[in-house]
FIKOLZA-1660 file (N, C-alpha, C; in steps of 0.1 Angstrom, whole numbers, plus 5000, padded with zeros to 4 digits):
% residues 89
   i   px   py   pz ch aa at
   1 5298 1277 8379  A  M  N
   1 5291 1281 8391  A  M CA
   1 5283 1294 8388  A  M  C
   2 5271 1294 8395  A  K  N
   2 5262 1306 8393  A  K CA
   2 5259 1312 8406  A  K  C
   3 5257 1325 8406  A  T  N
   3 5251 1331 8418  A  T CA
   3 5236 1330 8418  A  T  C
   4 5230 1329 8430  A  I  N
   4 5216 1328 8431  A  I CA
   4 5211 1337 8441  A  I  C
   5 5197 1340 8441  A  Q  N
   5 5191 1347 8451  A  Q CA
   5 5193 1339 8464  A  Q  C
   6 5196 1346 8475  A  P  N
   6 5199 1338 8488  A  P CA
   6 5187 1329 8492  A  P  C
   7 5191 1317 8496  A  V  N
   7 5182 1307 8501  A  V CA
   7 5187 1303 8515  A  V  C
   8 5177 1303 8524  A  S  N
   8 5180 1299 8538  A  S CA
   8 5180 1284 8539  A  S  C
   9 5191 1279 8545  A  I  N
   9 5192 1264 8547  A  I CA
   9 5197 1261 8561  A  I  C
  10 5191 1251 8568  A  W  N
  10 5195 1247 8581  A  W CA
  10 5208 1239 8579  A  W  C
  11 5219 1243 8585  A  F  N
  11 5232 1237 8583  A  F CA
  11 5240 1237 8597  A  F  C
  12 5244 1226 8602  A  N  N
  12 5252 1225 8614  A  N CA
  12 5245 1233 8626  A  N  C
  13 5232 1231 8627  A  G  N
  13 5225 1236 8639  A  G CA
  13 5222 1251 8638  A  G  C
  14 5223 1257 8626  A  Q  N
  14 5219 1271 8624  A  Q CA
  14 5215 1273 8610  A  Q  C
  15 5208 1285 8608  A  T  N
  15 5204 1288 8594  A  T CA
  15 5216 1295 8587  A  T  C
  16 5219 1291 8575  A  D  N
  16 5229 1297 8567  A  D CA
  16 5222 1301 8554  A  D  C
  17 5229 1310 8547  A  S  N
  17 5224 1315 8534  A  S CA
  17 5232 1310 8522  A  S  C
  18 5226 1302 8513  A  A  N
  18 5233 1298 8501  A  A CA
  18 5231 1309 8490  A  A  C
  19 5242 1312 8484  A  T  N
  19 5242 1322 8474  A  T CA
  19 5249 1318 8461  A  T  C
  20 5255 1305 8462  A  I  N
  20 5262 1300 8450  A  I CA
  20 5257 1286 8447  A  I  C
  21 5255 1284 8434  A  F  N
  21 5249 1271 8429  A  F CA
  21 5260 1265 8419  A  F  C
  22 5264 1253 8423  A  N  N
  22 5273 1246 8414  A  N CA
  22 5266 1233 8409  A  N  C
  23 5268 1230 8396  A  L  N
  23 5262 1219 8390  A  L CA
  23 5272 1211 8381  A  L  C
  24 5272 1198 8382  A  S  N
  24 5281 1190 8375  A  S CA
  24 5274 1178 8369  A  S  C
  25 5276 1174 8357  A  C  N
  25 5270 1162 8351  A  C CA
  25 5279 1151 8355  A  C  C
  26 5273 1141 8362  A  I  N
  26 5280 1129 8367  A  I CA
  26 5278 1117 8359  A  I  C
  27 5267 1117 8351  A  N  N
  27 5265 1106 8342  A  N CA
  27 5256 1110 8330  A  N  C
  28 5259 1107 8318  A  D  N
  28 5251 1110 8307  A  D CA
  28 5252 1098 8297  A  D  C
  29 5241 1092 8294  A  N  N
  29 5241 1080 8285  A  N CA
  29 5242 1084 8270  A  N  C
  30 5242 1098 8268  A  L  N
  30 5243 1103 8254  A  L CA
  30 5231 1099 8245  A  L  C
  31 5220 1095 8252  A  F  N
  31 5209 1091 8244  A  F CA
  31 5196 1098 8249  A  F  C
  32 5193 1095 8262  A  N  N
  32 5180 1100 8267  A  N CA
  32 5180 1104 8282  A  N  C
  33 5191 1103 8289  A  S  N
  33 5191 1107 8303  A  S CA
  33 5205 1111 8308  A  S  C
  34 5205 1120 8318  A  A  N
  34 5217 1125 8325  A  A CA
  34 5214 1126 8339  A  A  C
  35 5224 1125 8347  A  T  N
  35 5224 1127 8362  A  T CA
  35 5233 1138 8365  A  T  C
  36 5228 1148 8374  A  F  N
  36 5236 1159 8378  A  F CA
  36 5238 1159 8393  A  F  C
  37 5250 1164 8397  A  Y  N
  37 5252 1166 8411  A  Y CA
  37 5252 1181 8414  A  Y  C
  38 5245 1185 8424  A  Y  N
  38 5244 1200 8427  A  Y CA
  38 5249 1203 8441  A  Y  C
  39 5255 1215 8442  A  E  N
  39 5259 1220 8455  A  E CA
  39 5253 1234 8457  A  E  C
  40 5248 1237 8469  A  L  N
  40 5245 1250 8473  A  L CA
  40 5255 1255 8483  A  L  C
  41 5262 1266 8480  A  K  N
  41 5273 1270 8489  A  K CA
  41 5270 1284 8494  A  K  C
  42 5276 1287 8506  A  D  N
  42 5275 1300 8511  A  D CA
  42 5286 1309 8505  A  D  C
  43 5287 1321 8509  A  S  N
  43 5296 1331 8503  A  S CA
  43 5310 1328 8505  A  S  C
  44 5313 1319 8514  A  S  N
  44 5327 1314 8516  A  S CA
  44 5330 1301 8508  A  S  C
  45 5321 1297 8500  A  F  N
  45 5322 1285 8491  A  F CA
  45 5321 1272 8499  A  F  C
  46 5315 1273 8511  A  V  N
  46 5313 1261 8519  A  V CA
  46 5300 1255 8515  A  V  C
  47 5300 1242 8511  A  T  N
  47 5288 1235 8507  A  T CA
  47 5279 1233 8519  A  T  C
  48 5267 1238 8518  A  I  N
  48 5257 1237 8529  A  I CA
  48 5245 1228 8525  A  I  C
  49 5244 1224 8512  A  A  N
  49 5234 1215 8508  A  A CA
  49 5239 1209 8495  A  A  C
  50 5235 1196 8492  A  N  N
  50 5239 1190 8479  A  N CA
  50 5229 1179 8476  A  N  C
  51 5230 1174 8464  A  G  N
  51 5221 1162 8460  A  G CA
  51 5223 1160 8445  A  G  C
  52 5214 1151 8440  A  N  N
  52 5214 1147 8426  A  N CA
  52 5201 1150 8420  A  N  C
  53 5201 1153 8407  A  L  N
  53 5189 1155 8399  A  L CA
  53 5191 1146 8387  A  L  C
  54 5180 1140 8383  A  S  N
  54 5180 1131 8371  A  S CA
  54 5171 1138 8360  A  S  C
  55 5177 1139 8348  A  M  N
  55 5170 1144 8336  A  M CA
  55 5167 1133 8326  A  M  C
  56 5155 1133 8322  A  S  N
  56 5152 1123 8311  A  S CA
  56 5143 1129 8301  A  S  C
  57 5139 1122 8291  A  L  N
  57 5130 1127 8281  A  L CA
  57 5117 1132 8287  A  L  C
  58 5111 1143 8282  A  P  N
  58 5115 1151 8271  A  P CA
  58 5126 1162 8274  A  P  C
  59 5128 1164 8287  A  D  N
  59 5138 1175 8291  A  D CA
  59 5151 1172 8285  A  D  C
  60 5156 1160 8285  A  Y  N
  60 5169 1157 8280  A  Y CA
  60 5171 1162 8265  A  Y  C
  61 5161 1160 8257  A  A  N
  61 5161 1165 8243  A  A CA
  61 5161 1180 8241  A  A  C
  62 5155 1187 8251  A  T  N
  62 5154 1201 8249  A  T CA
  62 5162 1210 8258  A  T  C
  63 5165 1205 8270  A  D  N
  63 5171 1213 8281  A  D CA
  63 5186 1210 8283  A  D  C
  64 5192 1200 8277  A  W  N
  64 5206 1196 8279  A  W CA
  64 5214 1199 8266  A  W  C
  65 5211 1211 8261  A  Q  N
  65 5218 1215 8249  A  Q CA
  65 5231 1223 8252  A  Q  C
  66 5231 1230 8263  A  T  N
  66 5243 1238 8267  A  T CA
  66 5244 1238 8283  A  T  C
  67 5255 1242 8288  A  N  N
  67 5257 1242 8303  A  N CA
  67 5247 1252 8309  A  N  C
  68 5245 1264 8303  A  D  N
  68 5236 1273 8308  A  D CA
  68 5221 1268 8308  A  D  C
  69 5218 1260 8298  A  A  N
  69 5204 1254 8298  A  A CA
  69 5203 1244 8309  A  A  C
  70 5213 1236 8311  A  A  N
  70 5213 1226 8322  A  A CA
  70 5211 1233 8336  A  A  C
  71 5219 1245 8338  A  Y  N
  71 5217 1252 8350  A  Y CA
  71 5203 1257 8352  A  Y  C
  72 5197 1263 8341  A  L  N
  72 5184 1268 8342  A  L CA
  72 5174 1257 8345  A  L  C
  73 5176 1245 8339  A  W  N
  73 5167 1234 8342  A  W CA
  73 5168 1230 8356  A  W  C
  74 5180 1228 8361  A  A  N
  74 5182 1224 8375  A  A CA
  74 5177 1235 8385  A  A  C
  75 5179 1247 8382  A  A  N
  75 5175 1258 8391  A  A CA
  75 5159 1258 8392  A  A  C
  76 5153 1255 8381  A  T  N
  76 5138 1254 8381  A  T CA
  76 5134 1242 8390  A  T  C
  77 5140 1231 8388  A  K  N
  77 5137 1219 8397  A  K CA
  77 5139 1222 8411  A  K  C
  78 5149 1230 8415  A  L  N
  78 5152 1233 8429  A  L CA
  78 5146 1246 8434  A  L  C
  79 5138 1252 8425  A  N  N
  79 5132 1265 8429  A  N CA
  79 5142 1276 8433  A  N  C
  80 5153 1277 8425  A  L  N
  80 5163 1287 8427  A  L CA
  80 5162 1297 8416  A  L  C
  81 5166 1309 8419  A  V  N
  81 5167 1320 8409  A  V CA
  81 5181 1324 8406  A  V  C
  82 5186 1321 8394  A  I  N
  82 5200 1324 8391  A  I CA
  82 5201 1339 8388  A  I  C
  83 5212 1345 8394  A  T  N
  83 5213 1360 8392  A  T CA
  83 5226 1363 8384  A  T  C
  84 5235 1353 8382  A  G  N
  84 5246 1356 8374  A  G CA
  84 5257 1345 8375  A  G  C
  85 5269 1348 8369  A  D  N
  85 5280 1339 8370  A  D CA
  85 5289 1342 8382  A  D  C
  86 5295 1332 8388  A  V  N
  86 5305 1335 8399  A  V CA
  86 5317 1340 8392  A  V  C
  87 5322 1351 8396  A  P  N
  87 5335 1356 8390  A  P CA
  87 5346 1346 8392  A  P  C
  88 5355 1345 8382  A  S  N
  88 5367 1337 8383  A  S CA
  88 5376 1342 8393  A  S  C
  89 5382 1333 8401  A  V  N
  89 5391 1336 8411  A  V CA
  89 5405 1336 8407  A  V  C
% end
């Protein structure tokens, strides 16, 4: 998980602020594409937005080398700014 610059999101009838970004690879064909599931969470770790992102060539060949690279790729797609790692609990 990564911390991000706060993003305002409409959730349960009010505006909430997402400050945590979680990303998981849910499918990777090990050749030319991968699918990621993302969650945007508030400071209490409640998911307030989520979805899927698909990576294919040429991004797959260059951006899916490490977990940090995948986070940067996804953050760019979602217009998020990563500020650091979430401290281990």
